[in-house]
C-alpha positions in Angstrom: 201.8 150.8 26.1 204.1 149.8 22.4 206.8 146.8 23.1 208.9 145.4 20.8 209.2 141.5 19.5 212.5 141.6 21.7 211.1 140.4 25.4 213.6 142.9 28.3 212.8 140.8 31.1 213.1 136.6 30.6 211.4 134.5 33.0 211.5 131.0 33.0 211.9 129.2 36.3 211.8 125.7 37.8 212.2 126.3 41.4 213.5 128.3 43.0 213.3 129.1 47.2 214.5 129.0 50.2 216.0 125.7 51.0 213.5 123.6 53.6 210.9 126.8 53.4 208.6 128.3 50.7 209.3 128.2 47.0 207.6 129.0 43.8 207.6 126.9 40.6 206.4 126.9 37.2 206.7 130.5 36.7 207.8 131.9 33.1 207.1 135.0 31.7 208.2 137.7 29.5 207.9 141.4 28.9 209.2 143.8 26.7 209.4 147.4 26.2 207.1 149.2 27.7 205.3 146.1 29.0 203.8 146.1 32.3 203.0 142.9 34.9 201.0 143.8 37.7 201.0 139.9 40.3 199.0 139.9 42.8 197.6 136.9 44.8 196.7 136.3 48.4 199.5 137.0 51.3 202.1 134.5 51.3 201.5 133.5 47.6 205.0 134.0 46.3 204.9 137.7 45.0 208.1 138.7 47.1 209.6 136.0 46.3 209.4 135.8 42.3 210.7 139.7 42.2 213.6 138.9 44.4 214.2 135.8 42.2 213.9 137.7 39.3 216.5 141.2 40.3 218.8 138.1 41.9 218.1 138.7 45.0 217.2 135.7 46.5 221.0 134.8 46.5 221.3 137.2 48.6 218.2 135.5 51.3 220.6 132.3 50.7 217.9 131.8 48.3 218.3 129.6 45.6 217.2 129.4 41.6 216.6 126.1 38.9 215.9 127.8 36.0 217.0 131.1 33.8 216.5 134.7 34.3 217.6 137.1 31.6 217.2 141.2 32.1 218.4 143.2 29.0 220.1 140.0 27.8 222.1 140.0 31.3 221.5 137.2 33.9 221.3 138.7 37.8 223.2 136.3 38.6 226.6 135.9 36.6 226.7 139.4 36.2 228.7 141.8 37.8 226.2 143.8 40.1 227.5 147.5 38.9 226.1 146.7 35.6 222.8 145.1 37.0 222.5 148.6 39.2 222.0 150.5 35.7 219.3 147.9 33.8 217.6 147.0 37.5 215.2 149.1 40.4 214.3 147.4 42.8 211.8 149.0 45.6 211.3 146.6 48.4 207.6 146.6 50.6 209.2 147.5 53.2 211.0 150.9 51.6 213.4 152.0 54.5 215.3 148.7 53.5 216.5 150.0 51.0 218.2 153.2 52.4 221.5 153.9 53.1 222.3 156.9 53.3 222.6 159.4 56.6 220.5 162.3 54.8 218.4 161.9 51.4 220.9 164.2 49.8 223.5 161.9 50.6 221.3 159.3 49.6 220.0 160.0 46.9 223.7 161.6 44.9 225.2 158.0 46.0 223.2 155.6 44.4 223.3 157.9 41.1 226.8 157.7 40.9 227.1 154.3 41.9 225.4 154.3 37.9 227.9 157.2 36.2 224.8 159.2 36.4 224.9 163.2 37.5 223.8 163.9 40.7 221.2 167.2 40.4 220.1 167.2 43.9 216.9 170.0 42.4 215.2 167.1 41.2 213.9 165.8 44.4 211.1 168.6 44.0 209.4 166.4 41.6 209.0 163.7 44.5 208.1 166.2 47.3 211.6 165.6 48.6 213.4 168.7 47.8 212.9 170.5 51.6 214.2 166.9 52.9 217.8 167.2 51.5 219.5 167.8 54.4 216.6 165.6 56.8 218.4 162.2 57.9 216.9 159.6 56.2 215.9 157.4 60.2 212.3 158.9 61.2 211.3 159.5 57.3 207.7 158.4 56.9 207.8 154.8 55.1 205.8 157.6 52.3 209.2 159.6 52.7 211.6 156.6 52.1 209.2 155.0 49.1 209.8 158.7 46.7 213.5 158.2 47.8 213.9 154.5 46.3 211.5 156.5 43.4 214.0 159.1 42.7 217.0 157.0 43.0 215.8 154.1 40.7 214.0 155.8 38.3 217.1 158.8 37.9 219.5 156.8 37.0 217.8 155.3 34.3 216.9 151.5 34.9 215.2 149.3 32.8 213.4 147.1 34.5 211.6 148.2 37.3 210.8 145.9 40.2 208.2 147.0 42.1 207.0 145.7 45.9 203.2 146.9 46.3 204.4 150.5 45.7 201.0 152.2 46.7 200.2 151.4 50.5 202.0 154.2 52.6 201.9 156.4 50.6 199.1 159.7 49.9 196.7 160.2 46.8 198.4 162.6 45.2 201.9 160.3 46.0 199.8 157.7 44.4 198.8 159.2 41.5 202.2 160.9 40.9 203.8 157.6 40.9 201.3 156.1 38.4 202.5 158.5 36.0 205.9 158.4 36.9 206.1 154.1 36.2 203.9 155.2 32.6 206.8 157.5 31.4 209.1 154.9 32.4 207.4 152.4 30.0 207.0 155.5 27.2 210.6 155.9 27.5 210.9 151.8 26.6 211.3 150.1 29.8 209.8 147.3 31.4 207.9 147.1 35.1 206.4 144.0 37.4 204.7 145.7 40.3 203.4 143.8 43.5 199.9 145.1 44.0 196.8 143.7 45.9 195.1 146.8 44.2 195.4 145.9 40.6 192.3 147.9 39.5 194.7 151.2 40.3 196.9 150.1 37.1 194.2 149.3 34.9 195.1 152.4 32.9 198.4 151.3 31.9 196.6 148.4 30.3 199.2 145.7 32.4 199.8 142.4 31.8 198.0 140.7 35.1 199.1 137.6 37.1 197.9 136.0 40.0 199.5 133.5 42.3 198.3 131.3 44.7 200.9 128.9 47.2 203.7 129.5 44.3 202.6 128.9 41.1 201.0 131.0 38.7 196.7 130.9 39.1 196.4 133.3 35.7 198.8 134.8 33.8 197.2 136.8 31.0 194.9 140.3 29.4 194.2 142.3 32.7 190.4 141.1 33.2 188.6 143.1 36.6 186.3 139.7 36.8 189.6 138.3 38.1 190.1 140.6 40.9 188.3 139.6 43.9 186.5 142.4 46.4 187.7 142.4 49.9 184.4 142.5 52.0 184.1 145.2 54.7 181.8 144.8 57.4 179.2 147.3 58.4 179.9 149.3 61.4 177.3 149.5 64.5 178.1 152.6 66.3 179.4 151.6 69.6 177.2 151.4 73.3 179.6 152.6 75.2 179.8 156.0 76.8 183.1 155.9 78.3 186.4 158.2 76.8 188.8 156.2 77.0 192.3 158.1 75.5 191.7 162.4 75.4 194.7 163.8 73.5 195.0 167.5 74.7 196.2 170.5 72.9 199.4 168.6 71.4 201.9 169.5 70.3 205.2 168.4 69.1 208.6 168.7 67.2 211.8 166.5 66.5 214.4 168.3 67.4 216.0 170.8 64.9 212.9 171.1 63.6 209.5 173.1 63.0 206.3 171.5 64.8 205.0 168.9 63.1 202.2 168.4 65.0 199.9 171.7 66.8 197.3 172.2 69.1 195.8 168.0 68.2 192.8 167.4 70.1 191.1 163.5 69.8 188.9 161.8 72.0 188.9 158.1 72.1 185.3 156.2 73.6 185.7 152.7 74.2 184.2 150.5 71.3 185.1 153.3 68.8 187.1 152.8 65.7 188.7 156.5 65.0 190.7 156.8 61.4 193.3 159.2 61.0 194.6 159.7 57.5 197.0 162.4 56.1 199.9 163.1 53.5 202.6 161.7 53.6 205.2 163.1 56.7 202.5 164.5 57.9 202.6 163.1 61.2 199.8 160.4 62.0 202.9 157.8 62.8 204.6 160.8 65.5 200.9 161.9 66.6 200.4 157.3 67.3 203.4 157.0 69.2 202.4 160.3 71.3 199.4 158.6 71.9 200.8 155.2 72.6 203.2 157.0 75.8 205.9 156.5 73.2 206.7 160.5 72.4 206.2 162.8 75.3 204.8 165.7 73.4 206.0 169.6 74.2 203.2 171.0 75.1 199.3 169.2 75.8 198.7 166.0 77.6 197.4 162.4 77.0 194.9 160.7 79.2 194.6 157.1 78.9 192.3 154.8 81.1 193.4 151.8 80.2 195.7 149.4 78.5 197.5 150.8 75.4 199.5 148.6 72.6 201.0 150.3 69.5 201.6 148.2 66.4 203.9 149.6 63.8 204.2 149.9 59.7 207.0 147.3 60.3 205.4 144.7 62.3 208.6 143.2 63.5 209.9 145.7 65.8 206.5 145.3 67.8 206.9 141.1 68.8 208.7 139.7 72.3 209.2 136.4 70.3 210.9 134.0 67.0 207.9 132.8 65.8 203.7 133.3 65.6 203.6 129.9 68.4 205.5 131.2 70.8 204.4 135.3 70.1 200.4 134.5 70.3 200.7 131.4 73.1 202.9 134.1 75.5 200.5 136.9 74.8 197.1 134.5 76.9 197.2 132.3 78.8 193.6 130.7 77.4 194.7 128.0 75.5 191.4 127.7 73.6 190.9 131.6 72.8 194.5 131.5 70.8 192.8 128.4 69.2 190.0 130.5 68.2 192.5 133.0 66.7 194.3 131.1 64.8 191.8 130.1 63.3 189.9 133.4 62.8 192.9 134.4 61.2 194.2 131.8 59.1 197.7 131.8 60.1 197.7 128.0 61.8 199.9 126.8 58.8 202.9 129.5 60.1 202.6 128.7 63.5 206.3 127.5 63.5 208.0 129.9 61.0 210.3 132.8 61.8 208.3 135.7 62.1 211.4 137.6 60.0 210.1 134.8 56.9 207.1 135.4 57.1 205.9 137.9 53.9 204.5 141.6 55.5 201.0 141.2 55.2 201.6 137.6 57.3 202.9 139.4 59.9 200.4 142.3 60.1 197.7 138.9 60.4 199.4 137.7 63.7 200.8 141.3 65.2 197.1 141.6 64.8 196.2 138.3 66.4 198.3 138.9 69.7 197.5 142.7 69.9 193.6 141.2 70.2 194.9 139.0 72.6 196.4 141.0 74.9 192.8 141.6 75.8 193.9 145.3 75.3 191.7 148.4 75.4 193.3 150.5 73.1 194.6 149.5 70.2 196.7 152.1 67.5 197.7 150.5 64.6 200.2 152.1 61.9 198.6 150.7 58.1 197.8 147.7 60.1 196.3 146.7 56.0 199.3 147.3 54.2 200.2 143.9 51.8 197.0 142.3 52.9 195.1 140.4 49.9 191.6 140.9 49.9 190.8 138.1 52.0 193.1 139.1 54.7 192.1 142.5 55.0 188.3 141.4 55.3 189.8 139.2 58.4 191.4 141.9 59.6 188.3 144.6 59.4 186.3 141.7 60.7 188.2 141.1 63.9 188.7 145.0 64.8 184.6 144.9 64.8 184.6 142.4 66.7 187.6 143.7 69.3 185.4 147.1 68.9 182.1 145.5 70.2 184.1 144.1 73.2 185.0 148.0 73.8 187.7 148.2 72.7 188.5 151.6 71.2 191.1 151.7 67.7 192.7 154.1 66.4 194.3 153.4 63.0 196.2 155.3 61.0 196.3 154.5 57.0 195.6 155.6 53.8 193.9 152.7 52.5 190.7 153.7 50.9 188.8 150.8 51.3 188.7 151.3 55.4 187.1 154.5 55.6 183.6 152.3 55.5 184.9 150.6 58.6 185.4 154.0 60.8 183.0 155.6 63.7 185.3 159.5 63.1 187.8 159.6 60.6 190.6 162.8 61.0 193.4 163.9 58.9 196.4 166.1 59.7 197.7 167.8 57.8 200.4 171.3 57.7 200.3 170.2 61.6 196.8 170.3 62.4 194.2 167.8 63.5 190.7 168.0 61.8 187.3 165.8 62.0 185.7 165.1 58.4 183.2 162.5 59.3 180.7 161.9 61.8 179.5 158.7 63.5 177.4 156.0 61.1 
């Protein structure tokens, strides 16, 4: 992408972070109009702290900064918030935290009005949200939350986009559309910083690449494919068990005052199997998992469970019952040696006494899955478990799921992540309320 000589985003961070907590240091970078920076690195390396620091949001988290930030010549720590709102669009990794409106239409128009931009609700058609104008924002899928935040950021004409893992909750069509949306933003003279554990998705936009580790820059320069690690996904052997532990028979479900989101869905899970569940945003993947878990009661049909069932939602904080990883894990089993082994396997020894709410999204997911493994569940239902995971953590997750399945745990994974597809014995697609099996076992 073309650029002028004058930087639109200028960063000189000596040190920034949280008192008595995590910090980043020695970060210097400049982006001109039309330039994109893709930031990657292990979970917990400081990527989210970086974009929060650049956006000025770090101060709202009681963080500190020693250094200087400039966005279109404005200091986000000194400038009026209304001016910054017209300059910066920040989309968090957990997009539900960026929404305050009651309905999709009210959220969109409120955001644009705050920037002095006329609200044209028909523009939401471009984001696949036109039919959801009066839909309450609570209950949207994670991908729909993300698309709503794109709409409010792009359509209010911000100069700098700061985006944290924008592709993890969305289907393939939406991924391609959003990448093209960022392309158009750059072509109009904007700049963007994107955090992504799959930086190859952005290679067509000729980005700069930053790799972070432990709060510092390991690499900053031209995009180089050879610097990007590939996750090692183990080969899943066919299940040796022949016991059905979960069966959904002709399930139909609708939310109040809405159409049926699931119609006549049937699914069978055997002990030791790993099933993949995919489909467009808003197609009902999360709803189906909640029905399988017993959290929602189907309008029609029945679910038969044989053994203990655990559900881990998209936001792992909703799963936890204790404030720290140590308490969560130690209260999952009385086997202290098993806890030690799982902590080592997941690489979470340094996180044990950190508040779960302060962990990165990827770190929270690793702890949640570790807790579920320790609880020795029969059926494990995972909603987007790879979201926010770096290649190493993804490999650990995959290896752990394979190990759990070899011990007889049956697993259903709702995901948009193509990196996981080789892990599944069977894959189901849900679209238009209809569930179809599309892939046989190994």
